PDB file of N, CA, C and O in Angstrom:
ATOM      1  N   MET A   1     -24.350  -8.437  19.353  1.00  0.00           N
ATOM      2  CA  MET A   1     -23.046  -8.586  19.957  1.00  0.00           C
ATOM      3  C   MET A   1     -22.217  -7.351  19.613  1.00  0.00           C
ATOM      4  O   MET A   1     -22.329  -6.805  18.516  1.00  0.00           O
ATOM      5  N   CYS A   2     -21.405  -6.925  20.538  1.00  0.00           N
ATOM      6  CA  CYS A   2     -20.521  -5.803  20.257  1.00  0.00           C
ATOM      7  C   CYS A   2     -19.074  -6.277  20.299  1.00  0.00           C
ATOM      8  O   CYS A   2     -18.753  -7.288  20.924  1.00  0.00           O
ATOM      9  N   GLN A   3     -18.220  -5.539  19.632  1.00  0.00           N
ATOM     10  CA  GLN A   3     -16.807  -5.869  19.603  1.00  0.00           C
ATOM     11  C   GLN A   3     -16.049  -4.803  20.369  1.00  0.00           C
ATOM     12  O   GLN A   3     -16.606  -3.759  20.708  1.00  0.00           O
ATOM     13  N   GLY A   4     -14.806  -5.057  20.636  1.00  0.00           N
ATOM     14  CA  GLY A   4     -14.032  -4.072  21.375  1.00  0.00           C
ATOM     15  C   GLY A   4     -12.576  -4.082  20.991  1.00  0.00           C
ATOM     16  O   GLY A   4     -12.114  -4.923  20.219  1.00  0.00           O
ATOM     17  N   ASN A   5     -11.870  -3.133  21.547  1.00  0.00           N
ATOM     18  CA  ASN A   5     -10.438  -2.992  21.345  1.00  0.00           C
ATOM     19  C   ASN A   5      -9.761  -2.861  22.696  1.00  0.00           C
ATOM     20  O   ASN A   5     -10.381  -2.494  23.694  1.00  0.00           O
ATOM     21  N   ILE A   6      -8.478  -3.171  22.701  1.00  0.00           N
ATOM     22  CA  ILE A   6      -7.680  -2.912  23.893  1.00  0.00           C
ATOM     23  C   ILE A   6      -7.193  -1.471  23.791  1.00  0.00           C
ATOM     24  O   ILE A   6      -6.572  -1.079  22.803  1.00  0.00           O
ATOM     25  N   GLY A   7      -7.483  -0.694  24.827  1.00  0.00           N
ATOM     26  CA  GLY A   7      -7.040   0.693  24.871  1.00  0.00           C
ATOM     27  C   GLY A   7      -6.067   0.889  26.016  1.00  0.00           C
ATOM     28  O   GLY A   7      -5.989   0.067  26.929  1.00  0.00           O
ATOM     29  N   ILE A   8      -5.329   1.981  25.960  1.00  0.00           N
ATOM     30  CA  ILE A   8      -4.386   2.327  27.023  1.00  0.00           C
ATOM     31  C   ILE A   8      -4.873   3.613  27.672  1.00  0.00           C
ATOM     32  O   ILE A   8      -5.095   4.618  26.996  1.00  0.00           O
ATOM     33  N   PHE A   9      -5.037   3.570  28.991  1.00  0.00           N
ATOM     34  CA  PHE A   9      -5.513   4.738  29.730  1.00  0.00           C
ATOM     35  C   PHE A   9      -4.401   5.780  29.779  1.00  0.00           C
ATOM     36  O   PHE A   9      -3.287   5.488  30.213  1.00  0.00           O
ATOM     37  N   ARG A  10      -4.713   7.008  29.326  1.00  0.00           N
ATOM     38  CA  ARG A  10      -3.715   8.074  29.256  1.00  0.00           C
ATOM     39  C   ARG A  10      -4.026   9.269  30.155  1.00  0.00           C
ATOM     40  O   ARG A  10      -3.353  10.295  30.065  1.00  0.00           O
ATOM     41  N   GLY A  11      -5.025   9.153  31.011  1.00  0.00           N
ATOM     42  CA  GLY A  11      -5.341  10.246  31.930  1.00  0.00           C
ATOM     43  C   GLY A  11      -6.755  10.759  31.729  1.00  0.00           C
ATOM     44  O   GLY A  11      -7.608  10.079  31.158  1.00  0.00           O
ATOM     45  N   PHE A  12      -6.987  11.984  32.214  1.00  0.00           N
ATOM     46  CA  PHE A  12      -8.310  12.587  32.122  1.00  0.00           C
ATOM     47  C   PHE A  12      -8.208  13.989  31.545  1.00  0.00           C
ATOM     48  O   PHE A  12      -7.163  14.633  31.632  1.00  0.00           O
ATOM     49  N   VAL A  13      -9.283  14.446  30.966  1.00  0.00           N
ATOM     50  CA  VAL A  13      -9.456  15.834  30.574  1.00  0.00           C
ATOM     51  C   VAL A  13     -10.740  16.305  31.255  1.00  0.00           C
ATOM     52  O   VAL A  13     -11.691  15.534  31.384  1.00  0.00           O
ATOM     53  N   TYR A  14     -10.774  17.564  31.691  1.00  0.00           N
ATOM     54  CA  TYR A  14     -11.969  18.106  32.348  1.00  0.00           C
ATOM     55  C   TYR A  14     -12.730  18.970  31.355  1.00  0.00           C
ATOM     56  O   TYR A  14     -12.171  19.891  30.760  1.00  0.00           O
ATOM     57  N   LYS A  15     -14.029  18.660  31.181  1.00  0.00           N
ATOM     58  CA  LYS A  15     -14.899  19.442  30.307  1.00  0.00           C
ATOM     59  C   LYS A  15     -16.217  19.677  31.017  1.00  0.00           C
ATOM     60  O   LYS A  15     -16.873  18.732  31.455  1.00  0.00           O
ATOM     61  N   ASN A  16     -16.600  20.929  31.129  1.00  0.00           N
ATOM     62  CA  ASN A  16     -17.866  21.302  31.778  1.00  0.00           C
ATOM     63  C   ASN A  16     -17.988  20.694  33.171  1.00  0.00           C
ATOM     64  O   ASN A  16     -19.081  20.309  33.586  1.00  0.00           O
ATOM     65  N   GLY A  17     -16.887  20.605  33.884  1.00  0.00           N
ATOM     66  CA  GLY A  17     -16.902  20.076  35.241  1.00  0.00           C
ATOM     67  C   GLY A  17     -16.903  18.559  35.331  1.00  0.00           C
ATOM     68  O   GLY A  17     -17.031  18.012  36.426  1.00  0.00           O
ATOM     69  N   TYR A  18     -16.764  17.871  34.213  1.00  0.00           N
ATOM     70  CA  TYR A  18     -16.765  16.406  34.207  1.00  0.00           C
ATOM     71  C   TYR A  18     -15.382  15.889  33.833  1.00  0.00           C
ATOM     72  O   TYR A  18     -14.684  16.479  33.008  1.00  0.00           O
ATOM     73  N   LYS A  19     -15.003  14.785  34.450  1.00  0.00           N
ATOM     74  CA  LYS A  19     -13.730  14.121  34.192  1.00  0.00           C
ATOM     75  C   LYS A  19     -13.953  13.098  33.081  1.00  0.00           C
ATOM     76  O   LYS A  19     -14.684  12.126  33.273  1.00  0.00           O
ATOM     77  N   ILE A  20     -13.335  13.307  31.928  1.00  0.00           N
ATOM     78  CA  ILE A  20     -13.511  12.396  30.793  1.00  0.00           C
ATOM     79  C   ILE A  20     -12.183  11.686  30.533  1.00  0.00           C
ATOM     80  O   ILE A  20     -11.156  12.340  30.353  1.00  0.00           O
ATOM     81  N   PRO A  21     -12.197  10.346  30.512  1.00  0.00           N
ATOM     82  CA  PRO A  21     -10.957   9.598  30.301  1.00  0.00           C
ATOM     83  C   PRO A  21     -10.391   9.786  28.891  1.00  0.00           C
ATOM     84  O   PRO A  21     -11.131   9.891  27.913  1.00  0.00           O
ATOM     85  N   LEU A  22      -9.069   9.825  28.819  1.00  0.00           N
ATOM     86  CA  LEU A  22      -8.359   9.821  27.544  1.00  0.00           C
ATOM     87  C   LEU A  22      -7.845   8.405  27.327  1.00  0.00           C
ATOM     88  O   LEU A  22      -7.086   7.877  28.140  1.00  0.00           O
ATOM     89  N   ILE A  23      -8.265   7.796  26.225  1.00  0.00           N
ATOM     90  CA  ILE A  23      -7.906   6.410  25.923  1.00  0.00           C
ATOM     91  C   ILE A  23      -7.183   6.374  24.578  1.00  0.00           C
ATOM     92  O   ILE A  23      -7.638   6.961  23.597  1.00  0.00           O
ATOM     93  N   GLU A  24      -6.054   5.676  24.551  1.00  0.00           N
ATOM     94  CA  GLU A  24      -5.312   5.501  23.305  1.00  0.00           C
ATOM     95  C   GLU A  24      -5.689   4.164  22.688  1.00  0.00           C
ATOM     96  O   GLU A  24      -5.549   3.114  23.316  1.00  0.00           O
ATOM     97  N   ILE A  25      -6.173   4.215  21.442  1.00  0.00           N
ATOM     98  CA  ILE A  25      -6.511   2.998  20.690  1.00  0.00           C
ATOM     99  C   ILE A  25      -5.830   3.097  19.329  1.00  0.00           C
ATOM    100  O   ILE A  25      -6.042   4.061  18.593  1.00  0.00           O
ATOM    101  N   ASN A  26      -5.022   2.113  19.002  1.00  0.00           N
ATOM    102  CA  ASN A  26      -4.293   2.065  17.729  1.00  0.00           C
ATOM    103  C   ASN A  26      -3.484   3.337  17.477  1.00  0.00           C
ATOM    104  O   ASN A  26      -3.417   3.813  16.344  1.00  0.00           O
ATOM    105  N   GLY A  27      -2.874   3.887  18.519  1.00  0.00           N
ATOM    106  CA  GLY A  27      -2.037   5.073  18.367  1.00  0.00           C
ATOM    107  C   GLY A  27      -2.775   6.394  18.425  1.00  0.00           C
ATOM    108  O   GLY A  27      -2.137   7.446  18.461  1.00  0.00           O
ATOM    109  N   ASN A  28      -4.099   6.376  18.434  1.00  0.00           N
ATOM    110  CA  ASN A  28      -4.889   7.604  18.504  1.00  0.00           C
ATOM    111  C   ASN A  28      -5.460   7.776  19.901  1.00  0.00           C
ATOM    112  O   ASN A  28      -6.040   6.843  20.456  1.00  0.00           O
ATOM    113  N   ILE A  29      -5.297   8.970  20.477  1.00  0.00           N
ATOM    114  CA  ILE A  29      -5.847   9.255  21.799  1.00  0.00           C
ATOM    115  C   ILE A  29      -7.180   9.968  21.620  1.00  0.00           C
ATOM    116  O   ILE A  29      -7.273  10.976  20.920  1.00  0.00           O
ATOM    117  N   SER A  30      -8.218   9.424  22.270  1.00  0.00           N
ATOM    118  CA  SER A  30      -9.568   9.978  22.157  1.00  0.00           C
ATOM    119  C   SER A  30     -10.178  10.171  23.529  1.00  0.00           C
ATOM    120  O   SER A  30      -9.816   9.489  24.488  1.00  0.00           O
ATOM    121  N   GLU A  31     -11.117  11.115  23.611  1.00  0.00           N
ATOM    122  CA  GLU A  31     -11.920  11.286  24.817  1.00  0.00           C
ATOM    123  C   GLU A  31     -13.068  10.289  24.726  1.00  0.00           C
ATOM    124  O   GLU A  31     -13.912  10.393  23.837  1.00  0.00           O
ATOM    125  N   ILE A  32     -13.102   9.334  25.632  1.00  0.00           N
ATOM    126  CA  ILE A  32     -14.144   8.307  25.598  1.00  0.00           C
ATOM    127  C   ILE A  32     -14.843   8.294  26.955  1.00  0.00           C
ATOM    128  O   ILE A  32     -14.233   7.925  27.958  1.00  0.00           O
ATOM    129  N   PRO A  33     -16.122   8.696  26.999  1.00  0.00           N
ATOM    130  CA  PRO A  33     -16.838   8.741  28.287  1.00  0.00           C
ATOM    131  C   PRO A  33     -17.249   7.352  28.752  1.00  0.00           C
ATOM    132  O   PRO A  33     -18.345   6.881  28.446  1.00  0.00           O
ATOM    133  N   LEU A  34     -16.367   6.708  29.487  1.00  0.00           N
ATOM    134  CA  LEU A  34     -16.683   5.403  30.053  1.00  0.00           C
ATOM    135  C   LEU A  34     -16.201   5.370  31.491  1.00  0.00           C
ATOM    136  O   LEU A  34     -15.287   6.107  31.860  1.00  0.00           O
ATOM    137  N   PRO A  35     -16.812   4.517  32.307  1.00  0.00           N
ATOM    138  CA  PRO A  35     -16.419   4.480  33.722  1.00  0.00           C
ATOM    139  C   PRO A  35     -15.024   3.882  33.900  1.00  0.00           C
ATOM    140  O   PRO A  35     -14.697   2.845  33.323  1.00  0.00           O
ATOM    141  N   ILE A  36     -14.217   4.558  34.706  1.00  0.00           N
ATOM    142  CA  ILE A  36     -12.866   4.097  35.029  1.00  0.00           C
ATOM    143  C   ILE A  36     -12.815   3.872  36.539  1.00  0.00           C
ATOM    144  O   ILE A  36     -13.112   4.785  37.309  1.00  0.00           O
ATOM    145  N   THR A  37     -12.445   2.683  36.960  1.00  0.00           N
ATOM    146  CA  THR A  37     -12.364   2.402  38.396  1.00  0.00           C
ATOM    147  C   THR A  37     -11.128   3.074  38.995  1.00  0.00           C
ATOM    148  O   THR A  37     -10.200   3.453  38.281  1.00  0.00           O
ATOM    149  N   LYS A  38     -11.137   3.210  40.315  1.00  0.00           N
ATOM    150  CA  LYS A  38     -10.052   3.910  41.005  1.00  0.00           C
ATOM    151  C   LYS A  38      -8.715   3.182  40.911  1.00  0.00           C
ATOM    152  O   LYS A  38      -7.663   3.805  41.054  1.00  0.00           O
ATOM    153  N   ASP A  39      -8.741   1.872  40.674  1.00  0.00           N
ATOM    154  CA  ASP A  39      -7.481   1.124  40.634  1.00  0.00           C
ATOM    155  C   ASP A  39      -6.791   1.170  39.268  1.00  0.00           C
ATOM    156  O   ASP A  39      -5.686   0.646  39.132  1.00  0.00           O
ATOM    157  N   VAL A  40      -7.414   1.784  38.251  1.00  0.00           N
ATOM    158  CA  VAL A  40      -6.783   1.913  36.936  1.00  0.00           C
ATOM    159  C   VAL A  40      -5.775   3.053  36.998  1.00  0.00           C
ATOM    160  O   VAL A  40      -6.091   4.154  37.449  1.00  0.00           O
ATOM    161  N   LYS A  41      -4.554   2.772  36.536  1.00  0.00           N
ATOM    162  CA  LYS A  41      -3.480   3.762  36.583  1.00  0.00           C
ATOM    163  C   LYS A  41      -3.042   4.140  35.167  1.00  0.00           C
ATOM    164  O   LYS A  41      -3.339   3.436  34.202  1.00  0.00           O
ATOM    165  N   PHE A  42      -2.337   5.254  35.064  1.00  0.00           N
ATOM    166  CA  PHE A  42      -1.825   5.735  33.785  1.00  0.00           C
ATOM    167  C   PHE A  42      -1.019   4.625  33.102  1.00  0.00           C
ATOM    168  O   PHE A  42      -0.115   4.045  33.705  1.00  0.00           O
ATOM    169  N   GLY A  43      -1.349   4.340  31.859  1.00  0.00           N
ATOM    170  CA  GLY A  43      -0.640   3.314  31.103  1.00  0.00           C
ATOM    171  C   GLY A  43      -1.264   1.936  31.167  1.00  0.00           C
ATOM    172  O   GLY A  43      -0.845   1.041  30.433  1.00  0.00           O
ATOM    173  N   ASP A  44      -2.259   1.741  32.028  1.00  0.00           N
ATOM    174  CA  ASP A  44      -2.929   0.434  32.113  1.00  0.00           C
ATOM    175  C   ASP A  44      -3.723   0.159  30.841  1.00  0.00           C
ATOM    176  O   ASP A  44      -4.247   1.072  30.203  1.00  0.00           O
ATOM    177  N   ARG A  45      -3.795  -1.099  30.496  1.00  0.00           N
ATOM    178  CA  ARG A  45      -4.603  -1.517  29.345  1.00  0.00           C
ATOM    179  C   ARG A  45      -6.021  -1.814  29.821  1.00  0.00           C
ATOM    180  O   ARG A  45      -6.225  -2.468  30.844  1.00  0.00           O
ATOM    181  N   ILE A  46      -6.991  -1.324  29.065  1.00  0.00           N
ATOM    182  CA  ILE A  46      -8.395  -1.555  29.403  1.00  0.00           C
ATOM    183  C   ILE A  46      -9.143  -1.973  28.144  1.00  0.00           C
ATOM    184  O   ILE A  46      -8.722  -1.669  27.028  1.00  0.00           O
ATOM    185  N   MET A  47     -10.248  -2.668  28.334  1.00  0.00           N
ATOM    186  CA  MET A  47     -11.081  -3.091  27.209  1.00  0.00           C
ATOM    187  C   MET A  47     -12.081  -1.986  26.910  1.00  0.00           C
ATOM    188  O   MET A  47     -12.782  -1.514  27.805  1.00  0.00           O
ATOM    189  N   VAL A  48     -12.144  -1.579  25.654  1.00  0.00           N
ATOM    190  CA  VAL A  48     -13.079  -0.547  25.214  1.00  0.00           C
ATOM    191  C   VAL A  48     -13.993  -1.180  24.177  1.00  0.00           C
ATOM    192  O   VAL A  48     -13.546  -1.601  23.110  1.00  0.00           O
ATOM    193  N   TYR A  49     -15.273  -1.241  24.504  1.00  0.00           N
ATOM    194  CA  TYR A  49     -16.234  -1.855  23.593  1.00  0.00           C
ATOM    195  C   TYR A  49     -16.746  -0.835  22.591  1.00  0.00           C
ATOM    196  O   TYR A  49     -17.011   0.314  22.945  1.00  0.00           O
ATOM    197  N   ASN A  50     -16.884  -1.252  21.352  1.00  0.00           N
ATOM    198  CA  ASN A  50     -17.476  -0.402  20.321  1.00  0.00           C
ATOM    199  C   ASN A  50     -18.986  -0.453  20.475  1.00  0.00           C
ATOM    200  O   ASN A  50     -19.592  -1.522  20.402  1.00  0.00           O
ATOM    201  N   SER A  51     -19.582   0.694  20.686  1.00  0.00           N
ATOM    202  CA  SER A  51     -21.030   0.720  20.923  1.00  0.00           C
ATOM    203  C   SER A  51     -21.782   1.376  19.776  1.00  0.00           C
ATOM    204  O   SER A  51     -22.885   1.883  19.976  1.00  0.00           O
ATOM    205  N   TYR A  52     -21.212   1.375  18.592  1.00  0.00           N
ATOM    206  CA  TYR A  52     -21.852   2.070  17.482  1.00  0.00           C
ATOM    207  C   TYR A  52     -23.150   1.410  17.031  1.00  0.00           C
ATOM    208  O   TYR A  52     -23.933   2.035  16.316  1.00  0.00           O
ATOM    209  N   ASN A  53     -23.397   0.171  17.428  1.00  0.00           N
ATOM    210  CA  ASN A  53     -24.644  -0.493  17.047  1.00  0.00           C
ATOM    211  C   ASN A  53     -25.755  -0.281  18.066  1.00  0.00           C
ATOM    212  O   ASN A  53     -26.893  -0.680  17.821  1.00  0.00           O
ATOM    213  N   PHE A  54     -25.453   0.335  19.199  1.00  0.00           N
ATOM    214  CA  PHE A  54     -26.466   0.551  20.218  1.00  0.00           C
ATOM    215  C   PHE A  54     -27.242   1.828  19.919  1.00  0.00           C
ATOM    216  O   PHE A  54     -26.751   2.709  19.213  1.00  0.00           O
ATOM    217  N   GLU A  55     -28.441   1.923  20.452  1.00  0.00           N
ATOM    218  CA  GLU A  55     -29.309   3.064  20.164  1.00  0.00           C
ATOM    219  C   GLU A  55     -29.316   4.077  21.300  1.00  0.00           C
ATOM    220  O   GLU A  55     -30.353   4.682  21.571  1.00  0.00           O
ATOM    221  N   TYR A  56     -28.221   4.271  21.949  1.00  0.00           N
ATOM    222  CA  TYR A  56     -28.126   5.276  23.004  1.00  0.00           C
ATOM    223  C   TYR A  56     -26.743   5.896  22.943  1.00  0.00           C
ATOM    224  O   TYR A  56     -25.829   5.373  22.306  1.00  0.00           O
ATOM    225  N   GLU A  57     -26.618   7.013  23.616  1.00  0.00           N
ATOM    226  CA  GLU A  57     -25.303   7.613  23.739  1.00  0.00           C
ATOM    227  C   GLU A  57     -25.138   8.111  25.166  1.00  0.00           C
ATOM    228  O   GLU A  57     -26.120   8.349  25.869  1.00  0.00           O
ATOM    229  N   PHE A  58     -23.901   8.265  25.584  1.00  0.00           N
ATOM    230  CA  PHE A  58     -23.629   8.717  26.941  1.00  0.00           C
ATOM    231  C   PHE A  58     -23.855  10.215  27.032  1.00  0.00           C
ATOM    232  O   PHE A  58     -23.420  10.971  26.163  1.00  0.00           O
ATOM    233  N   GLU A  59     -24.527  10.635  28.071  1.00  0.00           N
ATOM    234  CA  GLU A  59     -24.695  12.052  28.342  1.00  0.00           C
ATOM    235  C   GLU A  59     -24.325  12.292  29.795  1.00  0.00           C
ATOM    236  O   GLU A  59     -24.695  11.504  30.665  1.00  0.00           O
ATOM    237  N   PRO A  60     -23.601  13.368  30.067  1.00  0.00           N
ATOM    238  CA  PRO A  60     -23.266  13.646  31.467  1.00  0.00           C
ATOM    239  C   PRO A  60     -24.509  14.009  32.268  1.00  0.00           C
ATOM    240  O   PRO A  60     -25.422  14.655  31.754  1.00  0.00           O
ATOM    241  N   LEU A  61     -24.538  13.597  33.508  1.00  0.00           N
ATOM    242  CA  LEU A  61     -25.672  13.885  34.378  1.00  0.00           C
ATOM    243  C   LEU A  61     -25.463  15.212  35.086  1.00  0.00           C
ATOM    244  O   LEU A  61     -24.337  15.568  35.433  1.00  0.00           O
ATOM    245  N   GLU A  62     -26.531  15.931  35.295  1.00  0.00           N
ATOM    246  CA  GLU A  62     -26.482  17.167  36.069  1.00  0.00           C
ATOM    247  C   GLU A  62     -26.736  16.814  37.529  1.00  0.00           C
ATOM    248  O   GLU A  62     -27.822  17.066  38.052  1.00  0.00           O
ATOM    249  N   LEU A  63     -25.744  16.235  38.181  1.00  0.00           N
ATOM    250  CA  LEU A  63     -25.909  15.754  39.551  1.00  0.00           C
ATOM    251  C   LEU A  63     -26.124  16.886  40.544  1.00  0.00           C
ATOM    252  O   LEU A  63     -26.820  16.707  41.544  1.00  0.00           O
ATOM    253  N   LYS A  64     -25.532  18.052  40.281  1.00  0.00           N
ATOM    254  CA  LYS A  64     -25.668  19.161  41.220  1.00  0.00           C
ATOM    255  C   LYS A  64     -27.137  19.553  41.362  1.00  0.00           C
ATOM    256  O   LYS A  64     -27.619  19.753  42.477  1.00  0.00           O
ATOM    257  N   HIS A  65     -27.852  19.664  40.240  1.00  0.00           N
ATOM    258  CA  HIS A  65     -29.266  20.038  40.290  1.00  0.00           C
ATOM    259  C   HIS A  65     -30.094  18.954  40.967  1.00  0.00           C
ATOM    260  O   HIS A  65     -30.996  19.261  41.747  1.00  0.00           O
ATOM    261  N   LYS A  66     -29.803  17.700  40.680  1.00  0.00           N
ATOM    262  CA  LYS A  66     -30.538  16.599  41.309  1.00  0.00           C
ATOM    263  C   LYS A  66     -30.298  16.583  42.815  1.00  0.00           C
ATOM    264  O   LYS A  66     -31.223  16.343  43.591  1.00  0.00           O
ATOM    265  N   LEU A  67     -29.063  16.835  43.226  1.00  0.00           N
ATOM    266  CA  LEU A  67     -28.735  16.864  44.645  1.00  0.00           C
ATOM    267  C   LEU A  67     -29.465  18.006  45.348  1.00  0.00           C
ATOM    268  O   LEU A  67     -29.965  17.833  46.459  1.00  0.00           O
ATOM    269  N   LEU A  68     -29.527  19.166  44.707  1.00  0.00           N
ATOM    270  CA  LEU A  68     -30.244  20.299  45.299  1.00  0.00           C
ATOM    271  C   LEU A  68     -31.732  19.992  45.435  1.00  0.00           C
ATOM    272  O   LEU A  68     -32.355  20.394  46.417  1.00  0.00           O
ATOM    273  N   ASP A  69     -32.310  19.287  44.463  1.00  0.00           N
ATOM    274  CA  ASP A  69     -33.719  18.888  44.553  1.00  0.00           C
ATOM    275  C   ASP A  69     -33.941  17.948  45.733  1.00  0.00           C
ATOM    276  O   ASP A  69     -34.928  18.078  46.457  1.00  0.00           O
ATOM    277  N   VAL A  70     -33.030  17.007  45.927  1.00  0.00           N
ATOM    278  CA  VAL A  70     -33.145  16.058  47.037  1.00  0.00           C
ATOM    279  C   VAL A  70     -33.023  16.787  48.372  1.00  0.00           C
ATOM    280  O   VAL A  70     -33.781  16.515  49.303  1.00  0.00           O
ATOM    281  N   ILE A  71     -32.072  17.711  48.463  1.00  0.00           N
ATOM    282  CA  ILE A  71     -31.885  18.464  49.705  1.00  0.00           C
ATOM    283  C   ILE A  71     -33.123  19.291  50.027  1.00  0.00           C
ATOM    284  O   ILE A  71     -33.554  19.324  51.180  1.00  0.00           O
ATOM    285  N   SER A  72     -33.702  19.957  49.036  1.00  0.00           N
ATOM    286  CA  SER A  72     -34.897  20.767  49.300  1.00  0.00           C
ATOM    287  C   SER A  72     -36.076  19.887  49.701  1.00  0.00           C
ATOM    288  O   SER A  72     -36.876  20.292  50.544  1.00  0.00           O
ATOM    289  N   ALA A  73     -36.206  18.696  49.121  1.00  0.00           N
ATOM    290  CA  ALA A  73     -37.283  17.778  49.507  1.00  0.00           C
ATOM    291  C   ALA A  73     -37.096  17.312  50.950  1.00  0.00           C
ATOM    292  O   ALA A  73     -38.070  17.200  51.695  1.00  0.00           O
ATOM    293  N   ILE A  74     -35.857  17.041  51.346  1.00  0.00           N
ATOM    294  CA  ILE A  74     -35.585  16.622  52.727  1.00  0.00           C
ATOM    295  C   ILE A  74     -35.905  17.755  53.693  1.00  0.00           C
ATOM    296  O   ILE A  74     -36.507  17.525  54.741  1.00  0.00           O
ATOM    297  N   LYS A  75     -35.506  18.982  53.347  1.00  0.00           N
ATOM    298  CA  LYS A  75     -35.795  20.136  54.209  1.00  0.00           C
ATOM    299  C   LYS A  75     -37.300  20.322  54.380  1.00  0.00           C
ATOM    300  O   LYS A  75     -37.775  20.608  55.479  1.00  0.00           O
ATOM    301  N   GLU A  76     -38.042  20.160  53.294  1.00  0.00           N
ATOM    302  CA  GLU A  76     -39.501  20.307  53.359  1.00  0.00           C
ATOM    303  C   GLU A  76     -40.109  19.251  54.281  1.00  0.00           C
ATOM    304  O   GLU A  76     -40.979  19.566  55.093  1.00  0.00           O
ATOM    305  N   LYS A  77     -39.660  18.013  54.163  1.00  0.00           N
ATOM    306  CA  LYS A  77     -40.193  16.942  55.017  1.00  0.00           C
ATOM    307  C   LYS A  77     -39.816  17.153  56.479  1.00  0.00           C
ATOM    308  O   LYS A  77     -40.614  16.872  57.373  1.00  0.00           O
ATOM    309  N   LEU A  78     -38.603  17.649  56.727  1.00  0.00           N
ATOM    310  CA  LEU A  78     -38.192  17.931  58.104  1.00  0.00           C
ATOM    311  C   LEU A  78     -39.035  19.042  58.723  1.00  0.00           C
ATOM    312  O   LEU A  78     -39.405  18.965  59.894  1.00  0.00           O
ATOM    313  N   SER A  79     -39.337  20.069  57.940  1.00  0.00           N
ATOM    314  CA  SER A  79     -40.163  21.155  58.483  1.00  0.00           C
ATOM    315  C   SER A  79     -41.571  20.659  58.793  1.00  0.00           C
ATOM    316  O   SER A  79     -42.173  21.092  59.775  1.00  0.00           O
ATOM    317  N   LYS A  80     -42.104  19.757  57.971  1.00  0.00           N
ATOM    318  CA  LYS A  80     -43.427  19.180  58.250  1.00  0.00           C
ATOM    319  C   LYS A  80     -43.385  18.323  59.514  1.00  0.00           C
ATOM    320  O   LYS A  80     -44.321  18.349  60.314  1.00  0.00           O
ATOM    321  N   LEU A  81     -42.302  17.565  59.696  1.00  0.00           N
ATOM    322  CA  LEU A  81     -42.161  16.753  60.909  1.00  0.00           C
ATOM    323  C   LEU A  81     -42.057  17.630  62.155  1.00  0.00           C
ATOM    324  O   LEU A  81     -42.640  17.315  63.193  1.00  0.00           O
ATOM    325  N   ARG A  82     -41.311  18.732  62.048  1.00  0.00           N
ATOM    326  CA  ARG A  82     -41.196  19.646  63.189  1.00  0.00           C
ATOM    327  C   ARG A  82     -42.552  20.250  63.539  1.00  0.00           C
ATOM    328  O   ARG A  82     -42.898  20.368  64.714  1.00  0.00           O
ATOM    329  N   ALA A  83     -43.318  20.632  62.521  1.00  0.00           N
ATOM    330  CA  ALA A  83     -44.641  21.201  62.761  1.00  0.00           C
ATOM    331  C   ALA A  83     -45.551  20.164  63.406  1.00  0.00           C
ATOM    332  O   ALA A  83     -46.311  20.487  64.318  1.00  0.00           O
ATOM    333  N   LEU A  84     -45.479  18.939  62.945  1.00  0.00           N
ATOM    334  CA  LEU A  84     -46.288  17.863  63.511  1.00  0.00           C
ATOM    335  C   LEU A  84     -45.865  17.576  64.945  1.00  0.00           C
ATOM    336  O   LEU A  84     -46.711  17.343  65.808  1.00  0.00           O
ATOM    337  N   ASN A  85     -44.564  17.592  65.204  1.00  0.00           N
ATOM    338  CA  ASN A  85     -44.038  17.315  66.533  1.00  0.00           C
ATOM    339  C   ASN A  85     -44.458  18.391  67.536  1.00  0.00           C
ATOM    340  O   ASN A  85     -44.671  18.084  68.709  1.00  0.00           O
ATOM    341  N   SER A  86     -44.580  19.636  67.097  1.00  0.00           N
ATOM    342  CA  SER A  86     -44.969  20.706  68.017  1.00  0.00           C
ATOM    343  C   SER A  86     -46.424  20.563  68.458  1.00  0.00           C
ATOM    344  O   SER A  86     -46.803  21.103  69.497  1.00  0.00           O
ATOM    345  N   HIS A  87     -47.241  19.851  67.694  1.00  0.00           N
ATOM    346  CA  HIS A  87     -48.644  19.635  68.040  1.00  0.00           C
ATOM    347  C   HIS A  87     -48.880  18.277  68.697  1.00  0.00           C
ATOM    348  O   HIS A  87     -50.009  17.952  69.064  1.00  0.00           O
ATOM    349  N   ALA A  88     -47.826  17.492  68.845  1.00  0.00           N
ATOM    350  CA  ALA A  88     -47.979  16.154  69.425  1.00  0.00           C
ATOM    351  C   ALA A  88     -48.227  16.255  70.933  1.00  0.00           C
ATOM    352  O   ALA A  88     -47.736  17.166  71.599  1.00  0.00           O
ATOM    353  N   VAL A  89     -48.981  15.320  71.441  1.00  0.00           N
ATOM    354  CA  VAL A  89     -49.289  15.261  72.870  1.00  0.00           C
ATOM    355  C   VAL A  89     -48.712  13.965  73.413  1.00  0.00           C
ATOM    356  O   VAL A  89     -48.918  12.900  72.832  1.00  0.00           O
ATOM    357  N   TYR A  90     -47.989  14.048  74.527  1.00  0.00           N
ATOM    358  CA  TYR A  90     -47.392  12.869  75.137  1.00  0.00           C
ATOM    359  C   TYR A  90     -48.449  12.168  75.981  1.00  0.00           C
ATOM    360  O   TYR A  90     -49.024  12.772  76.887  1.00  0.00           O
ATOM    361  N   LEU A  91     -48.705  10.906  75.689  1.00  0.00           N
ATOM    362  CA  LEU A  91     -49.704  10.120  76.416  1.00  0.00           C
ATOM    363  C   LEU A  91     -49.021   9.038  77.236  1.00  0.00           C
ATOM    364  O   LEU A  91     -49.442   7.881  77.218  1.00  0.00           O
ATOM    365  N   GLY A  92     -47.989   9.402  77.940  1.00  0.00           N
ATOM    366  CA  GLY A  92     -47.224   8.433  78.722  1.00  0.00           C
ATOM    367  C   GLY A  92     -47.959   8.002  79.970  1.00  0.00           C
ATOM    368  O   GLY A  92     -49.082   8.437  80.221  1.00  0.00           O
ATOM    369  N   GLU A  93     -47.335   7.159  80.741  1.00  0.00           N
ATOM    370  CA  GLU A  93     -47.950   6.605  81.950  1.00  0.00           C
ATOM    371  C   GLU A  93     -48.103   7.628  83.042  1.00  0.00           C
ATOM    372  O   GLU A  93     -48.605   7.310  84.120  1.00  0.00           O
TER     373      GLU A  93
END
C-alpha cells in the first residue's frame, strides 16, 4: 500500500524539452514528474502518492526518436506497396 499527500499545483518548469509539474507539499515546492490533466488549474489541490516503496522510477520518454522510427517504417511499407502496385495486373470483367 502507498500513502499520499495533498499537494497544490503551482505550474510547470521545462527541462530538456519536457514539462514537469511544480507541486507544493507542506510549504515546499518540488518538481514531481506525474501526469496532470488539462482541467487542473494553478492553485488546485491534487493527490500526490508517495512511491518510495516501489521499484521503479519515472523517466522521460524520447518520443521524437520513436516517432521518427514509426514514420520511416511507414514510408518503407508505402514504397513496397507502390512497387507491388506497379506490377499488379487488373483482371476485371
